[in-house]
C-alpha positions in Angstrom: -6.8 -33.8 -5.2 -3.5 -33.0 -6.4 -0.4 -32.4 -4.5 0.8 -28.9 -5.2 4.3 -29.4 -4.1 4.9 -32.8 -6.0 2.4 -32.1 -9.0 5.3 -29.7 -11.1 2.8 -28.6 -14.0 1.3 -25.6 -13.8 -0.8 -23.9 -16.3 -1.0 -20.2 -16.1 -4.0 -18.2 -18.1 -2.6 -14.5 -19.0 0.9 -13.2 -18.9 0.2 -9.4 -18.0 2.0 -8.1 -15.2 1.1 -10.4 -12.5 0.7 -13.8 -14.7 4.2 -13.2 -16.2 5.3 -12.5 -12.8 4.1 -15.3 -11.5 5.6 -17.3 -13.7 8.9 -16.2 -12.8 8.5 -17.1 -9.4 7.3 -21.0 -10.3 9.9 -21.0 -12.6 12.4 -20.3 -10.7 11.4 -22.4 -7.7 11.2 -25.7 -10.3 7.8 -25.6 -11.2 7.2 -26.6 -15.4 5.3 -23.2 -16.0 3.1 -23.4 -19.3 1.2 -20.0 -20.2 -1.4 -18.8 -22.5 -1.8 -15.2 -23.0 -4.5 -14.4 -25.7 -2.4 -11.0 -27.1 0.3 -11.2 -29.3 3.7 -10.9 -28.3 3.8 -7.1 -27.2 7.6 -7.2 -27.6 7.4 -8.3 -31.4 3.8 -6.6 -32.0 3.9 -3.8 -29.4 2.1 -3.2 -26.6 -2.0 -3.9 -27.3 -3.1 -4.3 -24.0 -6.5 -1.5 -24.3 -5.6 0.0 -20.8 -2.0 2.0 -20.4 -2.6 4.0 -17.4 0.7 4.5 -16.0 1.6 2.2 -12.9 2.6 3.7 -9.6 5.1 1.3 -8.0 5.2 1.0 -4.7 7.1 -0.9 -2.0 4.8 -4.1 -1.9 5.3 -4.2 -5.6 9.4 -3.7 -5.5 9.1 -6.5 -3.1 7.8 -8.7 -5.5 10.3 -7.4 -8.2 13.2 -8.3 -5.8 12.0 -11.6 -4.8 11.9 -12.6 -8.3 15.4 -10.7 -9.0 14.1 -8.2 -11.3 14.5 -4.9 -9.5 17.8 -3.6 -10.7 16.1 -4.6 -14.0 12.9 -2.1 -13.4 14.8 1.0 -11.9 15.8 2.1 -15.3 12.8 2.7 -16.3 10.7 4.3 -13.3 10.5 7.7 -12.5 10.5 8.4 -9.0 7.4 10.7 -7.9 7.7 12.6 -4.5 4.2 13.8 -4.3 1.1 15.2 -5.7 1.5 18.3 -7.3 -2.1 20.2 -7.3 -2.8 22.6 -10.2 -5.8 24.8 -9.1 -8.0 26.9 -11.5 -5.6 29.7 -11.9 -3.0 27.3 -12.5 -1.1 27.6 -9.5 1.0 24.6 -8.1 1.3 23.2 -4.8 3.5 19.9 -4.0 2.0 17.5 -1.0 4.7 15.1 -0.2 3.6 11.5 0.2 6.5 10.7 2.3 8.6 12.6 5.0 11.7 12.5 2.3 12.9 11.0 -0.8 13.2 7.5 1.0 9.2 7.7 1.0 8.2 8.3 -2.7 6.4 6.4 -5.4 7.6 5.4 -8.9 6.0 5.9 -11.9 6.5 3.1 -14.7 5.4 2.1 -18.3 2.5 -0.7 -18.2 3.7 -1.6 -21.7 7.8 -1.9 -21.0 7.2 -3.1 -17.3 4.9 -6.4 -19.3 8.2 -6.7 -21.8 10.7 -6.8 -18.8 8.6 -9.5 -17.1 8.1 -11.4 -20.1 11.5 -11.5 -20.7 12.4 -12.9 -16.9 9.6 -15.6 -17.2 11.1 -17.3 -20.2 14.5 -16.5 -18.8 13.6 -18.6 -16.0 11.8 -21.4 -17.9 8.4 -20.6 -18.5 6.9 -21.3 -21.7 4.7 -18.5 -23.2 1.7 -19.0 -25.7 0.8 -15.7 -27.6 -2.1 -15.7 -29.4 -4.4 -18.2 -27.7 -7.9 -17.7 -26.2 -9.1 -19.8 -23.7 -12.7 -20.7 -25.0 -13.6 -23.4 -22.6 -12.4 -26.3 -20.2 -13.4 -29.8 -19.6 -13.1 -29.8 -15.8 -13.6 -33.7 -15.8 -10.6 -34.0 -17.6 -8.8 -31.1 -16.6 -8.6 -30.2 -20.8 -8.4 -26.4 -22.5 -10.0 -25.4 -25.4 -7.6 -22.6 -26.9 -8.3 -21.0 -30.1 -5.2 -20.1 -32.2 -5.9 -16.6 -33.2 -3.0 -17.3 -35.8 -4.4 -19.8 -38.1 -8.2 -19.8 -36.4 -8.0 -23.1 -35.3 -9.2 -24.9 -32.3 -6.8 -27.2 -29.8 -7.1 -28.7 -26.9 -4.1 -29.3 -24.2 -3.8 -30.8 -20.8 -4.0 -28.6 -17.8 -1.5 -28.9 -14.9 -2.8 -26.9 -11.8 -4.5 -24.0 -13.7 -4.5 -20.5 -12.2 -6.1 -17.5 -13.9 -4.4 -14.0 -14.2 -6.2 -13.0 -16.8 -7.2 -9.6 -15.6 -10.6 -8.4 -15.1 -12.6 -10.0 -17.5 -11.2 -13.2 -16.9 -11.9 -16.1 -19.4 -11.1 -18.2 -17.1 -13.7 -17.1 -14.0 -16.5 -17.1 -16.7 -15.4 -20.9 -17.1 -15.1 -21.5 -13.5 -18.8 -19.4 -12.8 -20.1 -22.6 -15.3 -18.8 -24.6 -13.1 -19.8 -23.1 -9.4 -21.3 -19.7 -8.6 -18.4 -17.8 -7.0 -20.7 -15.0 -5.8 -19.4 -12.3 -8.8 -20.8 -8.8 -8.2 -19.1 -6.1 -10.3 -19.6 -2.3 -9.0 -19.7 0.0 -11.7 -18.1 3.5 -10.5 -20.1 5.3 -12.9 -17.0 7.1 -13.9 -14.9 6.6 -17.0 -11.4 7.5 -18.1 -9.6 9.0 -21.2 -6.2 8.9 -21.8 -4.0 11.9 -23.0 -0.4 12.5 -23.7 2.0 15.6 -23.0 5.1 15.4 -24.8 8.4 15.4 -24.3 9.5 19.5 -23.6 11.8 18.8 -27.3 8.2 18.1 -29.4 6.6 21.1 -28.4 6.8 24.2 -30.1 8.4 27.2 -28.9 4.5 29.4 -29.6 3.2 27.8 -26.7 5.8 27.6 -23.7 6.5 29.9 -21.4 9.7 31.7 -21.2 11.1 29.5 -18.5 10.3 26.5 -20.6 11.8 28.1 -23.7 15.2 28.0 -21.9 14.6 25.0 -20.3 14.0 23.4 -23.8 17.2 25.1 -25.3 19.2 23.0 -21.9 18.0 20.2 -23.3 15.9 19.4 -20.8 13.3 16.5 -21.3 9.7 17.5 -19.3 7.6 20.1 -19.8 6.5 20.5 -16.0 8.1 19.2 -12.7 9.2 15.4 -13.6 9.3 14.5 -9.8 5.5 14.0 -8.7 2.0 12.8 -9.8 0.5 15.8 -11.3 -3.4 16.5 -10.5 -6.3 19.0 -11.5 -8.9 18.0 -9.0 -12.2 19.6 -9.7 -14.7 18.5 -7.5 -16.9 15.2 -8.9 -13.8 14.9 -11.8 -10.1 15.4 -12.3 -7.1 15.5 -14.4 -4.0 13.5 -13.3 -0.2 13.0 -15.3 2.2 10.7 -14.6 5.9 10.8 -15.9 7.6 8.8 -18.3 11.2 8.1 -18.3 11.9 9.7 -21.9 9.8 13.0 -20.6 6.9 12.6 -21.9 3.6 12.3 -19.7 0.6 9.7 -19.5 -2.5 12.5 -19.0 -6.1 10.6 -17.6 -9.0 12.4 -17.4 -11.8 11.0 -14.9 -15.1 11.9 -15.5 -18.5 10.8 -14.7 -20.4 8.7 -17.6 -23.2 11.1 -17.2 -23.8 14.2 -15.4 -24.4 14.3 -11.4 -25.8 17.7 -11.9 -28.1 20.1 -14.3 -24.4 21.6 -15.4 -22.2 19.0 -14.4 -19.4 18.1 -17.0 -19.7 13.9 -18.1 -18.4 12.0 -21.3 -21.8 11.9 -22.5 -21.6 15.8 -23.0 -18.1 15.7 -24.7 -19.6 14.5 -27.8 -18.5 17.5 -30.4 -14.9 18.8 -30.6 -16.1 22.2 -29.6 -17.2 20.9 -26.5 -14.3 19.3 -25.8 -12.1 22.2 -26.3 -14.3 24.2 -24.6 -14.1 22.0 -21.5 -10.5 21.6 -21.3 -9.7 25.2 -21.7 -11.9 26.3 -18.9 -11.2 23.3 -16.4 -7.2 22.8 -17.5 -6.0 25.8 -18.7 -2.3 25.5 -17.9 -2.2 21.8 -19.1 -3.8 22.9 -23.2 -0.9 24.4 -24.3 1.2 21.3 -23.7 -1.2 18.9 -24.9 -1.3 19.9 -28.5 -2.9 16.7 -29.9 -5.2 16.6 -26.7 -8.1 17.1 -29.0 -7.0 14.1 -31.4 -6.3 11.9 -28.5 -9.7 12.0 -26.7 -11.6 11.2 -30.1 -8.9 8.5 -31.2 -8.3 7.1 -27.3 -10.9 4.6 -26.2 -13.3 5.7 -22.9 -12.5 3.0 -20.1 -14.7 1.9 -17.8 -13.7 1.9 -14.0 -15.2 -0.7 -11.6 -14.9 -3.0 -8.7 -14.8 -6.8 -8.6 -15.9 -8.8 -5.6 -15.7 -12.7 -5.5 -17.0 -14.6 -2.6 -14.9 -17.8 -3.6 -11.3 -17.6 -5.9 -11.1 -21.2 -6.5 -12.8 -24.4 -7.5 -11.4 -26.7 -4.7 -7.8 -27.9 -6.4 -8.6 -27.6 -9.9 -8.3 -24.1 -10.6 -7.2 -20.5 -8.8 -8.0 -16.8 -9.4 -5.4 -14.3 -8.5 -4.8 -10.1 -9.2 -7.5 -8.8 -10.9 -9.3 -11.5 -12.5 -10.0 -12.6 -8.3 -10.3 -8.6 -6.9 -10.0 -5.8 -9.9 -10.1 -2.5 -8.1 -10.4 1.1 -9.1 -7.0 2.7 -10.1 -6.8 5.4 -7.2 -4.5 4.2 -4.7 -2.0 3.0 -7.3 -2.3 -0.4 -5.5 -3.4 -2.8 -8.5 -0.3 -4.2 -9.8 1.6 -3.9 -6.0 -1.5 -5.8 -4.6 -1.7 -8.4 -7.7 2.3 -8.6 -7.2 1.8 -9.5 -3.4 -0.3 -12.0 -4.5 2.2 -13.7 -6.7 4.5 -14.0 -4.3 2.2 -15.2 -1.0 0.9 -17.9 -3.8 4.5 -19.0 -5.2 5.7 -19.9 -1.4 2.4 -21.2 -0.7 2.8 -24.0 -3.7 6.1 -24.5 -2.5 5.1 -26.0 0.6 3.9 -29.5 1.0 0.0 -29.8 1.0 -2.8 -30.6 -1.9 -3.7 -28.3 -3.8 -7.4 -27.4 -2.9 -5.7 -26.8 0.6 -3.3 -24.3 -0.5 -5.9 -22.5 -2.5 -8.1 -22.4 0.3 -5.4 -21.0 2.3 -4.4 -18.3 -0.4 -7.7 -17.0 -0.3 -8.0 -17.0 3.5 -4.9 -14.7 3.4 -5.3 -12.3 0.5 -9.5 -11.8 0.3 -9.7 -9.3 3.3 -6.6 -7.6 2.2 -8.0 -7.2 -1.6 -11.4 -5.7 0.5 -9.6 -3.5 2.1 -7.7 -2.0 -0.5 -10.8 -2.2 -2.7 -12.5 0.2 0.0 -9.6 2.3 0.4 -8.9 3.0 -3.7 -12.8 4.3 -4.2 -11.8 6.6 -0.6 -8.7 7.8 -2.5 -11.0 8.8 -5.8 -12.8 11.7 -3.2 -10.1 12.6 -1.8 -8.1 13.3 -5.2 -10.6 14.9 -6.7 -12.7 16.6 -4.0 -10.4 17.1 -0.9 -6.5 17.8 -2.0 -7.4 21.4 -2.0 -9.8 22.1 1.0 -8.9 23.7 3.7 -10.1 21.1 6.8 -8.2 18.2 4.6 -4.6 20.1 4.4 -5.0 21.4 8.4 -5.4 17.3 9.0 -2.4 16.4 7.1 -0.7 19.1 8.1 -1.4 17.8 12.0 -1.2 14.2 10.9 2.8 14.9 10.1 3.5 16.3 13.2 2.1 13.5 15.0 3.6 10.8 13.0 6.9 13.0 13.8 6.1 12.7 17.3 5.3 9.3 17.7 6.9 7.3 15.1 6.0 3.9 17.0 2.3 4.9 17.1 1.4 7.0 14.4 1.9 6.2 10.7 -0.3 8.0 8.0 -2.6 5.5 6.0 -1.4 6.2 3.0 2.0 5.9 4.3 1.4 2.3 5.6 -0.3 1.7 2.0 2.7 2.7 -0.2 5.5 2.3 2.2 5.1 -0.9 4.4 4.1 -4.2 3.6 1.8 -5.0 6.8 -1.9 -6.1 5.4 -3.9 -3.7 3.6 -7.3 -4.9 6.1 -4.5 -3.4 9.0 -3.7 -0.2 7.1 -7.8 0.3 6.8 -8.7 -0.3 10.4 -5.6 1.9 11.8 -6.5 4.4 9.4 -10.2 4.9 10.5 -9.1 5.0 13.9 -6.3 7.8 13.1 -8.7 9.5 11.1 -11.5 9.6 13.9 -8.7 10.7 16.1 -7.5 13.7 13.6 -11.0 14.9 13.2 -11.6 15.1 17.0 -8.6 17.4 17.2 -8.9 19.6 14.4 -13.0 20.2 15.0 -13.3 24.0 15.3 -9.6 25.1 14.6 -8.3 26.9 11.7 -4.7 26.4 12.0 -2.1 24.2 13.8 -1.5 26.7 16.4 -4.9 26.3 18.0 -4.4 22.3 18.1 -3.6 21.5 21.7 -0.6 19.2 21.1 -0.3 18.1 24.9 -3.9 16.5 24.9 -3.2 15.3 21.1 0.1 13.4 22.0 -2.2 12.0 25.2 -5.1 10.6 22.9 -2.2 9.3 20.8 -0.3 7.5 23.1 -4.1 6.1 25.2 -5.8 4.9 21.9 -3.1 3.8 19.4 -0.7 0.7 20.1 2.7 0.6 18.8 2.6 -0.6 15.6 3.7 -4.0 14.3 7.3 -4.1 13.3 8.0 -3.3 9.7 10.0 -5.6 7.2 
């Protein structure tokens, strides 16, 4: 098997977010990196990724950018989000903070802008990127790739070095690997889809649809039609809308909805098959958002309905010949905002391992050993978070538990940290965050059982329970 440190030639399939960051990190470490990307260059042709759900950039993602020396490049296109702004059916709002203060926030960033910045960085570091190249097959005996050039329609063969697939949930490299060895692939569809809409910058909205306060804000030159420093959620039980801010003043709005009805009267994409049905649905369930989305009916008709699923693999690599990373190995649903952050952790971990001595098969096996338990954990937590976001953020029991959680975290900072904070504001392993979160949730449920307010909770008993059942947290980076 090739030596991962001695063999300096690496071939990457996919120049999306994870592929571009990994190419940058490897090129910075002296590897000769060649990347083949199916799409045209988005810096020339525009971003055509098919999915442009805004990304929630958290500490794990920022760490990857810092390691690559790119945090200052990305900061200007990121918008701070302090918490969830909950919109009820009457149009009232309530901000639920993510952390203690503005040191614990997440950041909204445009997928297209981030990808373009990472491509620039990869090329600057020395990586060579070929666009419009579709992987059709791999000859595993000779380690040669057969590529289809979308520009001239021709096929060609090229030699591959160490082969790494960062080509997303529909990975062509994964399909080629499956022909050689069963990877134990399992795809669990959520049964829900998504549709993307937009709230334009305030300056582009007609005065007739604006409240007096918004007309005044528009006259002052303000950019945003809603609170910009929040992730907006319209929770409606089995479905929801969310909106994330963009730096220029717009919001990317995403409707998450069952594909088919969950009950006789339940809404579903299959039932929103006429303009009238769509309009009635939005005006009933998202009335305060409708005036801010003048083109929502056209957007709903024009934009594709995306599918949501979780990808599980038993095996991520073929001995030392090929390895899958990011969504190609462990695609998850987007409800914890961690898909990109998890993929960036993959990139940093793999770049470090490849820089050390050892044969490629050992490096790839060690990468899977370290990362798979964590990818499985965040996949499970992302599914949990969907139920929480759509169905629990306005539930009294949930709100009481969150209120008690904030108190306990303040009283026992060395022992108690909310699961969301463990996932989002630290780089402690996802698997640890999940296990610790389950224990803390069990403790909270016991402490609030039968209680209607925080004043009814026996804080002395709560303190004693934390001290007895939660060992001190590991040191955080």
